[in-house]
C-alpha positions as CSV (number, residue, x, y, z in Angstrom):
1,M,-228.8,3.9,112.5
2,S,-231.2,6.5,113.6
3,K,-234.9,6.4,113.0
4,A,-234.8,9.5,110.8
5,V,-231.9,8.2,108.8
6,E,-233.8,4.7,108.1
7,R,-236.8,6.7,107.1
8,L,-234.8,8.7,104.7
9,V,-233.3,5.5,103.3
10,V,-236.8,3.8,102.8
11,A,-238.3,7.0,101.2
12,A,-235.3,7.2,99.0
13,T,-235.6,3.6,98.0
14,A,-239.4,3.9,97.4
15,G,-238.8,7.1,95.3
16,V,-236.4,5.1,93.0
17,F,-238.8,2.2,92.9
18,V,-241.8,4.7,91.9
19,A,-239.5,6.5,89.3
20,G,-238.3,3.5,87.8
21,T,-241.9,1.9,87.5
22,A,-243.0,4.9,85.7
23,L,-240.2,5.0,83.5
24,G,-240.6,1.4,82.5
25,V,-244.4,1.7,81.9
26,N,-243.7,4.8,79.8
27,L,-241.0,2.7,77.6
28,A,-243.2,-0.4,77.3
29,F,-245.8,1.7,75.7
30,S,-244.3,4.4,74.0
31,K,-243.7,4.3,69.9
32,P,-240.5,3.7,68.5
33,E,-238.5,6.4,67.0
34,P,-238.4,5.9,63.0
35,V,-235.3,4.5,61.8
36,A,-234.0,5.8,58.3
37,A,-233.8,3.0,55.8
38,E,-230.3,2.6,54.8
39,P,-229.3,1.0,51.5
40,T,-228.9,-2.7,51.6
41,C,-226.4,-2.8,48.7
42,E,-224.2,-0.7,46.6
43,V,-224.8,-0.7,42.9
44,K,-221.6,-1.3,40.8
45,T,-221.5,-1.1,37.2
46,V,-219.3,-3.7,35.1
47,A,-218.6,-2.0,31.7
48,T,-218.4,-4.1,28.5
49,G,-214.9,-5.6,28.1
50,E,-214.2,-5.5,31.9
51,V,-214.0,-8.6,34.0
52,L,-217.0,-9.7,35.9
53,S,-216.0,-11.8,38.9
54,S,-217.9,-14.2,41.1
55,N,-217.6,-11.8,44.2
56,L,-219.9,-9.6,42.3
57,V,-222.9,-12.1,41.5
58,M,-225.4,-13.1,44.2
59,V,-226.7,-16.6,43.6
60,H,-230.0,-17.9,45.0
61,V,-230.7,-21.7,44.8
62,Y,-233.9,-23.6,44.8
63,N,-234.2,-27.3,45.3
64,A,-236.6,-28.9,42.7
65,S,-235.5,-32.6,43.8
66,Q,-236.4,-34.7,46.4
67,R,-232.7,-34.6,47.7
68,A,-232.9,-32.8,51.1
69,G,-230.2,-30.0,51.6
70,I,-229.3,-30.1,48.1
71,A,-229.9,-26.2,47.7
72,N,-228.0,-25.3,50.5
73,R,-224.9,-27.6,49.5
74,V,-225.0,-26.1,46.1
75,K,-225.0,-22.5,47.6
76,I,-222.3,-23.4,49.9
77,N,-220.0,-24.9,47.0
78,L,-220.7,-21.6,45.0
79,E,-219.9,-19.6,48.0
80,R,-216.5,-21.4,48.1
81,R,-216.3,-20.2,44.5
82,G,-216.6,-16.6,45.7
83,F,-220.1,-16.0,44.7
84,L,-222.4,-14.1,47.0
85,G,-224.7,-16.5,48.8
86,G,-228.2,-15.8,48.7
87,V,-231.5,-17.9,49.4
88,A,-231.4,-21.5,49.6
89,Q,-234.8,-23.1,49.7
90,N,-237.3,-25.5,47.8
91,N,-238.7,-24.5,44.7
92,P,-241.7,-22.3,45.3
93,G,-242.5,-22.6,41.6
94,Q,-243.9,-25.3,39.3
95,L,-241.0,-25.3,36.9
96,K,-239.1,-28.9,36.8
97,A,-235.5,-29.1,36.1
98,K,-233.7,-32.3,35.3
99,N,-229.9,-30.8,35.9
100,V,-230.0,-27.3,36.3
101,I,-232.0,-24.2,35.1
102,V,-230.7,-20.7,35.3
103,L,-233.8,-18.6,35.9
104,T,-233.5,-15.7,33.8
105,S,-235.3,-13.8,31.0
106,D,-232.2,-12.8,29.5
107,P,-229.7,-15.8,28.7
108,T,-227.2,-13.1,27.4
109,D,-226.8,-11.6,30.9
110,P,-223.1,-12.0,31.9
111,R,-224.1,-12.8,35.3
112,A,-226.4,-15.8,34.2
113,K,-223.5,-17.1,31.9
114,L,-220.9,-16.8,34.7
115,V,-223.3,-19.0,37.0
116,A,-224.2,-21.4,34.2
117,R,-220.9,-22.1,33.2
118,Q,-220.1,-23.7,36.8
119,F,-222.5,-26.5,36.5
120,K,-221.7,-30.0,34.8
121,G,-224.2,-31.3,32.3
122,K,-226.9,-29.6,30.4
123,V,-228.0,-26.2,31.9
124,I,-231.1,-24.6,30.5
125,F,-231.9,-20.9,30.6
126,K,-235.8,-20.4,31.3
127,G,-237.8,-17.4,32.9
128,A,-239.1,-18.1,36.5
129,D,-242.6,-18.9,37.3
130,F,-242.2,-17.3,40.9
131,E,-240.7,-13.9,42.2
132,T,-237.1,-14.2,42.3
133,E,-234.7,-12.2,44.6
134,D,-232.2,-9.7,43.2
135,G,-229.2,-11.7,41.5
136,I,-229.1,-15.0,39.6
137,S,-231.4,-17.8,40.7
138,V,-230.8,-21.5,39.9
139,L,-233.0,-24.5,39.9
140,I,-231.7,-27.9,41.0
141,G,-233.3,-30.8,39.6
142,P,-233.0,-34.7,40.6
143,D,-230.3,-35.4,37.9
144,Y,-228.0,-32.9,39.2
145,A,-224.5,-33.6,38.1
146,G,-222.6,-31.3,40.3
147,L,-220.2,-28.3,39.7
148,K,-217.2,-28.4,37.1
149,K,-213.9,-26.8,37.2
150,A,-214.8,-23.5,35.6
151,S,-213.4,-20.0,35.7
152,T,-215.2,-17.6,38.2
153,K,-214.5,-14.5,36.0
154,L,-216.0,-13.7,32.7
155,K,-215.3,-10.7,30.4
156,A,-218.6,-8.7,30.2
157,G,-220.1,-8.8,26.6
158,R,-222.1,-5.6,27.8
159,D,-222.6,-3.4,30.6
160,V,-224.2,-5.0,33.8
161,S,-225.0,-3.6,36.9
162,V,-224.7,-5.4,40.2
163,C,-225.9,-4.9,43.7
164,V,-223.2,-5.7,46.2
165,P,-224.5,-6.1,49.7
166,T,-223.3,-3.3,52.3
167,I,-222.6,-4.3,55.9
168,T,-223.0,-1.5,58.4
169,L,-221.1,-2.0,61.4
170,P,-222.3,-0.5,64.7
């Protein structure tokens, strides 16, 4: 290889290095392009008299007992029944549950009724003392009796709007 060709190769390599470094620094310090917020769910309405099924109800489970992992276990078991799984975490509030409390300000909500009928033992309806997620939240206490065989469908006694999560594929 002649000296002129070697110099040309070294100059080209140096040029690529300098350009790449400049581009990298520019990208590292540039502001990201704004991304349009996409809806996280699609609102569906179940009219009075129509069937509300478990696959339209998001359930969040909070542990108010000393049993580690019970919220996650209950959430998984509800998901097996077709419910949409929400959060599973320890009770962030001060409410104490014996068996199960369905956290709602409206015990006539068909979603709350459908979730409540899944549990054995006494289920109480009570307003939450912390900020809850969209959907139905339940508090599991130390005397949790488990799930019973129950229908995962309910004829809605009134119109109810549900937010079904959307999944956007790339």
